[in-house]
N, C-alpha and C positions, 0 to 999 in steps of 0.2 A: 472399565464402566460395567455395570452387570445391572440387570433390570430391566424394565420396559423402556422404551425410548419416550413415549410420549407420557406425561403426565396429568395432562387435561389442565393443568394450570393458566393456561395460556388462552383457555378456549372463549373468555371473554375479553380478549384484546390487552391484557397485562401480561406482563415477566419480571423477574427479579433481577435487580441488580445485584452485583457484588456487596455483599453487607445485607443483602434483604430488601431494602425497600422494593416495593412494587410499584411500577410505573407505567402508563399505556405504552404500547409498541408503537405508537407513532411520537412517542417522547424524541427530542432532538438528541439526547444522548443515545437511545437505542437506535435510531438512525445512523448516527456517527458509529457506532463500533459494527454494525451493519453495512456499512460501506467499504470497512476497513476489512471486514470479512468476505465481501464479495473481491476486495482487491488482492486478498491473500488467496483465495479460489483461484482466480485469472493467473497470479504468480506461479501457482501449482501447475495451472495448465503449460505456461509458457516456459516452464523446468521441464515438464515431460514430453516437450516439442523440439527441443533444441538438444543435440549431439555433444555439444560444447561442455567438458568435464566442468571447467574451471567457470563457466557461467551457471551453470548445475548447482555449483556449490555456492555460488554468491547468491543465487535466486532462494536455495535453501535458506540459508542464512536471512533475508530479507523477510520469508516468510516468518521464522522465528521471530524478528522483530515486530514484524506486524501482529503476530498473537500474543506478544508482549502488551503492543500498544493498545490493542482491543481491550485485554485487562485493565488496562491503565483508566480508560475511558468506561469500561462497564462498572465499575468499582462506585460507588455512591460516594459524592463529595466528602461527609463524613463519616467512611469506614476507616474504622481503628486500626486495622492491621493492612493498612495501606501500604505500609514501609516492609511488608512480606512480597509485594508482589514485585516481579524483574523491571528495573526501570530501563530505560532510554537513555543510554549514555551519551555523552560528548565524544567516546571514543566509538560510538556506533556510529554517529552523526558524520564523521570523518573519515571511517570506513567506506562509507557511501560517496562520500569527495572524494577519497582517493582511486575508487573504483570508475567515476564519471573522467575524473582527469586522465587515466589511464586510458580510456577507450578514446577520450576526445583528442589525443595527442596522437593518434594513428588516423584521424579522418580528415578528408578535405575541407576546407572552410565552407560555410553555407553562403550562397549567393540570392537564394529566393526562398520562399516559402516552398514546402514540401508537403506531398500528401502522404496521408498513412496507407501507402499499400507498398506492393512489389513483390513481396514474398509472405509467408503465411508467418513467418516469424517477426517479420517486421512489423505488419497491421495487428498482431498480437501484442508486442511490444507497445506499441500507441493505446491500444483498448486499455493494457495496463496504465498507461499515463493517463487516461481520461478519466479511469475510475477513481486514481490516486487523486486526483484535482477533485473530484467531486467529495471525497473521503476528506480532505482538505478544507472544501468550503464547509462543511457540515461540521469538522471540529471547529473551525474559525468560528462558525455560528453558536456552538455550545460554547465557546471561551468568552462570547457576548453575555451569558447569563452565569456561567459558572466556571470555576478553575478548571484550569486543561495544563496539564503538563507540558510547558513550553520545548522541550525535545520530543514530545511526540508532533507537535505542530512542524519542529525544523525537518523530522523526518519524513512526515509525508511530503513537506516541500522539496525536501531534496531528491525524494524517490521519482515526483513526477519530472525531475530533469533527468535523473539517471534513466528512467523507460525511454525518454527521447532519446539520449546520446545511445541507450543500447541499440534502439532501433534501427539508428544510422550504423551503429558497428555490426549490427547482422549483416547488414547491406553491404559493407565494406567487406566483412569475410567471407561472404558469400558470392561478392563480385556483381552484385546488383546496385545498378545506379538510384539515387535518390530520384523519384519521381517530382519534379518541380512543377509549382503552381504556375499554370501559362493562363493569361487572360486572356 
């Protein structure tokens, strides 16, 4: 990337979609890919905090998937080169499911609700989970008025489960007990 970072093109509250259409920055499409971008940044923070090389690799792959999901959302519906964007595949979804299953097999059964705390990696995983759920909600809202790739919706749904299980897995591998909700 060369040149100036600022273009002044968004000074009046509009931005360009992939394909060139200009929309308000408050548009649900912009909100959706912005939420995915925020999730991608938190995943990067989580990546930087863990020392586990396998989890680092997984989180890097998730960031790439989120980048691709952002592109699919940021493309205007009639974008004629949409086939050139990197898709989210069934294999990508299955890979997330396999990671969830691998971690889940090692964890004790849940007996109550747990609080998102106990260790910085645990709480950061829960932040990723909640930001992911917000991104999913905005993608579902977008899907009510515009076509949204169903694998993007599935990816966001699986990732919220992934981050929940990852939080518990961090607790397990670091010897931290789940903080159960007590009323």
